Structures are given as C-alpha cells and as structure tokens.
N, C-alpha and C positions, 0 to 999 in steps of 0.2 A: 549389943550382940544378940540378945533374945528376939529383938525386932526383926533383925536380919533373917534368923532362922524361921520366924514365922513367916516372913515374906517368902522365903525359899519354899516353905512347905505349901503356901498358897499356889505359887507359880507351879510346883510339882503336881498338885492336885488339878489345877486348870489344864495343864498339859496332858494329864491322864485323861481328863473329861474330853478334851478335844480329840485325843487319839481314839477314845471309844466312840465319840460321835462320828469320827472319819470311818471307823470300821463298820458302823451302823449304816452309814451312807452307801459305802462300797456293797454291803449286803442288799440293801434296798434296790440299788442300781442294778445289781446282778438278777434280783427277783423280777425287777421290771423288764429287764432284757429277755429273761425267760418267758414271762408273760406275753411279751410282744411276739416273741418266736412262735408261741402256742397260738397266738391270735392269727398271725400271718399264716400259719399251716392250715388252721381251720378255714380261714377266709379263702385261701386258694383251693381247698378241696370241696367247698360248698357246691352242691349239685345244681344251684341256680345261678344265673348270670349276676354277678355283684359287683358294684363299683363305688368308688370314693371320690368325691369332688372337693375342691376348696370352696371358700366363700364367693369366689368369682365364677364359679361354674366350670373351673378347669379340671380335668380328669387327673388325679393323683394315684389311683390304683384300680386295676380291674382283675377279676380272677379268670381262671382257666376256662370256666364255663361261659363267662362273658365273650372271651376271645373266640371260643368254638361256635358260639350261637351267631356272633355277628361277623366273623371272618377276619378280624384284624388282630395283629399281634400287639402285645402290650407296648412295645416300643414304638408303635405307630400311633398310639393314641394318648399315652401318658404326656402330660404337659400341654395338650391340646384342648380347646374349649369343647364341652360336651355338645354344644350346638352344632359342631362340625358333623356329628353322626346321628342328628335328629332332623327328620323331615321338617322344613321350616313351617312355623306357625304364624301366619299373617295376622292374627288377632293379637298376639303378644300375650295371650293367657298363660302359656307354659312358663314365660319369663316371670310373670307375676306369681304363679304358683311356687316357683323355686325361691323367690324372695320370702314368700309366706312359709315355705319350708324352713328356711333359715331362721325366721322369727319364732315359729312355733315349736321347732326342734323335732318335727315328725311329719310324716307325709304318708297317706294311704289312698289307694284306689284311683290315683291320677293316671289317665291313659294318654299315650302319645305315640307317635310312630318313629321307630329307629330305622336307619339306613344301613342295610347289609353291605359289605364290601363289593358284592356282585350287582349292586343296585336295586336289589328288591327291598320292598318295604315290610318291616316287621312290627305289628301292633303290639304294644307292651302296656302292662300295669305296674306302678311302682309302689313299694312299701318300704319305709326307711326311718332313720332317725339321725341326729347329729352328735357330735362330741367336739370337745375343746382340746386342741394340741398345742404345743409350743409355736407351731407355725400358724395357729388361728382356727377357726371353726371349720370342721370337716362334715360332710354328709355322707352317710353309708346306706346304700339301697340295694334291695333285691329287685330284679326286673322279672315279671312274670310273662311268659310268651303267650299272648291270647290266642295266636294261631294254633300253638301246640294244645292248649286247653279246649279249643274248638275241635281239633282233631280227635282228642281223647273223649270229648263228650259225643262226638258223632259215632265212635267205636263203641261206646257204652250204649248209646241208644240202639245201635245195630244188634248188639249182643242181647239187649233186653228184648227187643222185638223177636229176635230169633228164639229166646228162652220162652217168651210168651207163647209163640206159635208151637213150639214143641209140647209145652206143657198143656195147652188147651186141645191141641189136636192129637195128644196121646190117646190111643184106644183102650188103655187101661186105667184103673182108678189110681189117681195120682194126688198126693197130699204133700204139703210143705208144712213141716211141724217146728216150732220153737222148742228146742230142747231145755230151755231154761225154766219154762212153765208148763209145757206140754200143749200150749194152745195150737190150733190149726190156723196157720197164716194164710194159706191158699189151698183150694180144692178145685179140680178141674170139673167140667161139666159131667163127665162120666161118673165121678165120685158123687155129685149130687144125685144123679138118677140112681146109682146102686144103693146108697145109703137112704134116699127118700127125702132128704132135706133140700131146701132152696140153697143156692150159693151163699146168700147172706147168712142163713142159719149155720151152714157148715163152718164159717169162720167165726162164729161165736161159740163153737164147741172146743172141747179139749179131747186129746186123744183117747183118754180113759172114758169119754162119753160113748165111745163106740164099742166099749167092752162091758163086761158084768163082773161084779165082785173082784175088782182089781185094787190092789194096794198102790195108791198114787205116788207115795214116796218111792216105793220100789220101782215103779215105772219110770220116774224121773232119774233114778240112779241108773237103770238100764240104758236110758237114752244118753246119759253122760258117758257111759262105756262106748257107746256107739260113736260119739263124738271123738273119743280118744282113739278107738280103732280105726275109724274111717268108714266102715260099712258092716252090715250084718243081715242075716236072712233068718226068719223063724216062721213057724206055724201059729195060728191063732184063731180065736173065734170073735167075729165082729158082729153087731147087732145093728139092724136097720132101725129107722125111726118108728116103725110099727113093732119093733121088737123080735123081727125075724132073725134067727141066728144064721150066719154064713161062715163056713169054714174058709179061711183065707191063707196065703203065703204072702209074707210081707217082705219085701227086699228094701233095705234102708241104706241110704248113702249120705255122707256129710257133704254139704255144699256151702259155699260162701256166697251170699247174695248181698251185694253192696258191702257193708262192713259187718254184717251179721252172720253168725254160723247158724245154719238151719239143717234139718234132716229131711231128706227127699224120699218119701215113701212111694214105692210102686205096690199096689195090692192086687193079687191074683185070687180070683174066686175059684176055690177048688171043691165047692160043695158038691157031693154026690160023685166025686172022682176018687 
C-alpha cells in the first residue's frame, strides 16, 4: 500500500510538471507570435525596399516600399523567383553571388538591375543577412536605389555649388564658425581683404583672434546660445592683422552644413558711422 501511494505521488508530481511545462510553452508561443507581429510591422514600415527569399531564390515577402518602388503588388511577386524581376545577367555572376550569400549568411554592396513593372530598369545595391526558419533558410535584404542616390547626390552638388557661389561672391565680410570650438571654418575673399590675412591664415584662426581681451569660455557660451536661438545680432570691435580696430555689426545665423551645425557670420564695417 505505501508503494501505491508513492507511485500516485510520483505520477501527480509528473502531471503537475507536465502542466507547468505546457503553460510555459503556451507563454513562449504567445511571446513568439507577439515578436513575429512586431517584426512584420517593422518590416512592412521600413522606408527602403525590403525583401525575403527562400533558399531557392523564390520571393517569400516584400514590404510596401518594395512594392511602391518597383510597381508590383505583393500578390504578383510572392511565390515567384526573384529572377523574374531582375534584368538577366548572361555571365551568371548574380546567381553565384546568391549562392555565396546563402553560404556566408550576409551580402553587401552587390549591384544589379531590377525591372520595374513599366519596363524601366532600376539599378540597385543590396545589403542583407540570412536566418533559419521552420521552412528552411531565408535571406532578408534591403535594396538601395542607385538612381535615387544619384539624384540626391546631384541635388547636393547643385546646392553646394550655389552655396559656394553665394558665399564667395557676397560683397560683405562672411565667416563660417564652428560653435563647438570657435574655429573659423570658412572665410570669403572679402573677409581676407578686410582682416588682412590670407585665406589659409583665416582658416587657422579662431573667432577670438579677431578680438582683444575676450574671455574664450564666455564667447563659446554665447555661441551655444546663438545655436539654441537660431540667430543673433550685436556690435563689437574686431582687429585686423596689423592691429587696426574696426567697429562692426555682426549678424549671426545657425546653418546646417552637411551634418554639422555652423554659425554663419555676416560682418558689417560701421567704423566712423
């Protein structure tokens, strides 16, 4: 009889352990589903064309940006080989790179041409990695539109040329200052003539080199405040290379050049006025 009781107790413990294990599995499954939902939401809302292929190169998923850029609905491409939407590569190099992608688990900088639904060709560069799912290996890649990058670069070059022309051809003394350390990053030809320094010498100076008896820390704090406000105007006394004092009005504005915040100084000579 005691043996039977012990067996029952063991069975009861095993049943309880199995029940807890089942609850844990249910929780893990719910968490996995939640994570999958989060992944799918992020995937679909990525701003760049993104695709997932299986190990045979068949499309298993594409996001909205992919559909918008290449003109196909997801239902038109999912289940079809990626090769159907790529301009044929007679050399077979792209097929070899895909096999290499699967083997190495990552790809970067490979370029090829996608075919838009209207027949136009879209050159792209690919970045991606792989994962293992219940259905086998998957590749997940982002496609970078090289045409769009080219247009962006062209716009940047045009704006840069326009900025350079405006800066150099300005009839007033114009400086670009780094507010982090007070260094003069750019000075136009008028500024070089006004202060008596060569262009190379100007860009080796700091803004306090144009003043006298100035507290550098205080000046840096003043520039930080201008960065926060966006603009400011004030009167000051600047000194030329030969030590000649000039009464000036400084009009300062915050500008973004590339990814750097700079202060754009327009200096007006009001000496004797």
